[in-house]
C-alpha positions, -999 to +999 in steps of 0.1 A: -101+183+637-108+194+601-095+229+609-061+214+619-059+194+587-066+224+566-041+245+585-014+218+581-022+216+543-019+253+540+014+253+558+028+226+535+018+245+504+036+276+518+068+256+525+067+240+490+062+275+473+091+290+493+113+261+483+104+264+446+112+301+448+145+295+464+154+270+437+145+295+410+168+321+426+196+296+429+196+289+392+210+324+384+236+325+412+269+307+415+302+304+433+336+298+416+371+294+432+397+321+421+421+294+410+396+282+383+410+284+348+393+310+326+381+284+301+366+262+329+348+293+343+334+301+308+320+266+305+303+270+339+289+305+330+278+293+295+250+271+310+237+301+329+239+323+298+220+298+277+192+295+302+190+333+307+196+348+273+197+318+249+232+328+238+265+309+239+295+322+258+328+319+240+363+330+251+380+347+221+406+365+241+444+358+243+442+354+281+450+318+293+452+319+331+430+316+362+402+340+369+421+354+400+390+366+418+366+347+442+330+344+431+307+339+461+269+335+455+268+360+427+245+364+398+261+350+367+262+384+349+278+400+379+303+371+381+311+375+344+317+413+348+339+407+378+361+382+360+364+404+329+373+435+351+399+415+370+417+402+339+414+433+317+389+417+293+356+428+278+325+412+262+309+418+229+272+410+223+266+393+189+235+375+175+234+342+194+268+347+210+285+365+238+323+367+231+350+375+256+378+396+239+408+416+248+405+452+257+418+473+228+444+498+239+441+532+223+479+535+222+483+501+206+456+509+180+473+542+171+506+524+168+491+500+142+480+529+120+508+538+096+512+574+087+503+577+049+534+598+043+557+571+059+539+544+040+545+563+007+582+568+016+585+530+019+573+524-017+597+516-045+598+541-073+598+536-111+615+559-135+596+562-168+616+575-198+597+582-230+607+593-264+580+606-288+589+608-325+571+617-357+585+596-385+579+594-422+555+565-428+568+556-462+604+555-449+594+531-422+578+509-448+610+509-468+629+498-438+605+470-432+599+478-395+576+454-378+564+470-345+545+438-336+578+420-331+590+443-303+606+422-275+633+427-250+639+463-262+644+452-299+624+453-331+627+433-363+638+452-394+636+436-429+666+452-445+661+444-482+658+463-514+659+501-508+662+496-470+695+478-472+715+508-485+699+531-459+708+509-430+744+500-438+761+525-415+738+528-384+732+491-381+766+479-392+750+457-419+771+450-450+756+451-484+735+476-503+717+483-535+692+456-545+707+429-523+683+410-500+698+409-466+669+395-445+654+402-411+675+417-383+668+424-347+677+461-339+676+480-306+647+505-305+670+534-294+693+527-324+664+527-348+651+560-335+686+576-338+688+563-374+655+578-384+666+611-369+700+610-385+684+604-420+661+634-413+631+612-418+616+620-384+620+644-355+618+639-318+590+661-305+592+652-268+615+633-244+598+633-210+611+615-180+592+610-148+597+593-114+566+577-100+560+558-067+547+523-071+509+523-073+507+560-079+499+579-111+522+603-130+511+628-156+531+644-184+519+670-209+541+685-236+518+711-253+494+738-243+459+743-230+435+759-254+403+778-244+370+775-261+343+801-252+310+786-243+277+800-229+260+787-198+222+785-192+220+822-182+238+833-214+271+842-197+302+835-217+329+815-201+362+799-211+365+761-211+401+748-213+412+717-230+447+701-228+464+694-261+498+682-273+515+650-262+498+638-230+509+607-211+494+592-179+513+563-163+506+542-133+534+517-125+533+490-099+562+469-087+552+433-084+574+405-069+570+371-086+592+341-079+619+363-063+620+387-093+606+423-095+584+431-125+566+463-134+529+463-141+524+495-162+491+511-171+497+538-196+474+562-216+489+583-244+472+611-263+483+633-291+459+662-298+458+696-315+433+724-317+424+740-351+401+770-351+372+769-377+344+792-388+320+776-364+341+764-335+375+750-326+381+715-338+403+693-315+419+664-334+429+636-310+447+603-313+446+581-281+461+548-270+455+530-237+472+498-227+483+477-197+515+457-199+541+439-178+578+448-181+609+437-164+634+462-150+649+485-177+630+469-205+621+491-234+589+488-255+571+509-282+536+522-288+532+529-325+505+531-351+492+566-344+491+581-379+490+618-390+488+633-424+507+665-430+503+687-462+535+704-473+539+731-499+568+726-522+582+753-546+598+738-578+614+752-610+645+771-621+668+779-592+668+816-581+643+826-607+615+806-592+620+825-559+620+860-572+593+884-559+561+886-579+567+922-589+599+913-608+580+911-641+562+880-630+592+859-637+585+836-607+553+824-624+571+815-656+602+799-639+585+779-612+554+764-598+539+753-564+530+718-556+514+703-525+526+670-510+508+650-484+531+631-461+518+604-438+536+604-405+535+579-377+538+588-340+563+564-323+565+565-285+593+545-269+589+537-232+615+524-208+608+515-172+634+513-145+629+502-109+645+526-084+652+522-047+631+541-021+641+576-012+654+564+022+676+538+006+690+563-019+698+587+009+717+560+029+736+550-002+746+586-009+758+592+027+778+559+026+795+571-006+803+605+010+818+588+040+840+566+018+852+596-001+860+615+030 
C-alpha cells in the first residue's frame, strides 16, 4: 500500500514538472494573425522582448499597415524577423531599446548626396572690386577727410580754409580762399579721383576678383622674395615670402528679412623687403576686419601709414644741375635737401552680388535668342 502511494506521488511530481516546463516554453512563443496592424503586433512583441532582453520594442519606421504574414507558434525573435522581412523593415539594437526602422536603399542614399561641384555651382557669387592708393597724409588732413564717417559709399569732408579752394572743381563746391564752407558728404570714388588729379596720391593696385559665397579669394600685387636660411644639417635653402599688396577675402551671401546682405571677412597686408647687412628686413602693415555690406556698397580701409624720404635738388635753375666736373658750379649754385613725406594707404572695397554661373548662362542665351 505504501509503495502505491509513493508511486502516485512520484507520478504527480513528474506531471507538475512537465506542465511547468511547458508553460516556460510557451512564454517565448506566440501566434499573430496576418491582418494585425504593425503597431498592435509591436505592442504584443514588446512584452516578450522585455521579459527576454529587458529592452523596449519601438516602431520608428514609416510603415503603417498590417504585418501581412501569419505567425503560428513561433519564438518572438523569429516572429519579429519574419515581420520585418515581409515588410522590408529592419531592426537596430540600442541601449535599452530595439527600434524598427526602414531599410536604407543604397540608390536613395547616393541620390541624397550632392556632388560638391554641383553644390558649388549653385552658390551665388560676389565680385570684390578694390582700389589701393597711396596718398599724401598732409593733403588729406587739409581736406579734413574723416574716414570714421564712411557710410553708404560716402565720406565726410570738412572743406574749410585751404581745403576749400582745392575742392572747388571736383566736388562742385562754390567758394574758396579762407572761406569756411563746412562738412560735405562725398562719394569715395570721387575723392580718390580728386586726390589722383591733384597729384597728391597714386593708385598702386586696382584688383577685381569674383568669389563664390563662403569661399576664399586671394590677390597679391607684388613679388615673392627669397631669404637664404640653413637647416639643421647646415644645408642652405631658399625660403620665400610674399610681399606687396596682399588681400584675402571671404564673402558670404546672407538673406535677412527678404534682403540679401554680404558678410565679408577681409585681410589686407602691405609689405616690402629691404636687404640689410645682416639679413633681409620685411616691413609689414596688416589689417583684418569682418563687416556686413549690402549689394554694391562701397567702404574704405584706411590708416595704414608709410614714411617716404625724398631727395630734392634746389638752387639756381640749370646751373644747379650741371655735372660736378664743370668747375664745381653745381655745388655753388645748388644744394640737396631731404624731405620726409608721410603717406597713407587707402583701400576702397566694393562688393556686388552676382547670379550663379547657371543663371548667367541662361540669361546670355535668352539675350542671344532675342537678338536672333
